[in-house]
N, C-alpha and C positions, 0 to 999 in steps of 0.2 A: 912640392908640399906647401911651400909658403903661399903660392897662388891659390891653392884650395882653401887655406885658412882665410885668406882675404875675401874670397868669394862667399864663403859662409857668413862672414861678418856683414856682408851687404844685404843679406836676406831681410825682407821686411817682416816685422812681427805684427800679426793681425790679432786684434782683440775684439771680444764680443761687446755687446752694449753695456755690460757691467765692468768692462776693462780687464777681463780675464784673457790672457793669451791663449790662442788655440794652436793645435798641431795636428799632424796626420794621426788618425785613429780617434779623434774627438768627434762626437756627434753634435751637429748644429741644426738649428731650425730658423727659417725665415719665411716670409710670406710676400706675395705679390698680387696685384690686381684689385679690382673692386667688383664683387666682394672679395675679401682676402682669400687667397689660395695658399694654405700652409704647405711647406716642403721641409722634410726632415731627412738627413742623410749623414753618412760618416765620411769625414775628410780623408783623402789620400794624397800623396805627393807624386808628381810627375814633372820631370825636368826642372826641379826646384820650385814648382808652384803648387800651392794647396788647391785641390780640386774636390768638388762635391758632386757625386753622381745624382742626377735628377731624372730618373727614368719616368716616362709618361708626361714629361714637360718638354718645352722647346726653349733652349737646347737640352739634349739629354745629359749634359754635365756642364758645370760652371766653375770658373776659378773663384776663389774667395774675393779677389779684387772686383770681379764683375758683379758678384752678389752685392757687395757694398755699394758699388757705383749705381746699380739699377734699383736696389731695394732700400739702401740707406743703412741698414744694420742687420745683424743676425744675433741669435741667442745660443749660447752653449747649453746643450741638454745635459742636465745633471741627474745623477742617481738620487734617490731619497736620502741616502747617507751623506752625499755631498751637499745637498740642500740643507739638511739639518745642521751640518757642521758650519756652513756659511751663515745660517740664521743665528746659531749660537755665538758666532764671532761678533755679530753686530748687536744682538739683543740680550745675550746671556741666557737665552732659553731655546733649547732645541726641540721643544715639544709643541710649540704653537704653530 
């Protein structure tokens, strides 16, 4: 049991370009190439790694670490409600 707790504490916390931590179940977006090719997908966890399926691209899935390494950053896709709440936090106005 103690070993399992220690292993969980070693997991890297990945954050989007705004500094928001991401986890399995979150939808993210990144782009690659010139001109930019946008890719959006929902993260899942396998063997302790966050992975995003990328069907139609090569490779067909990518770890969050390889996305950061090759593309530099990614963005967490937020719902309208999440975006409004974040905007209100910083500006005091959720309607603009």
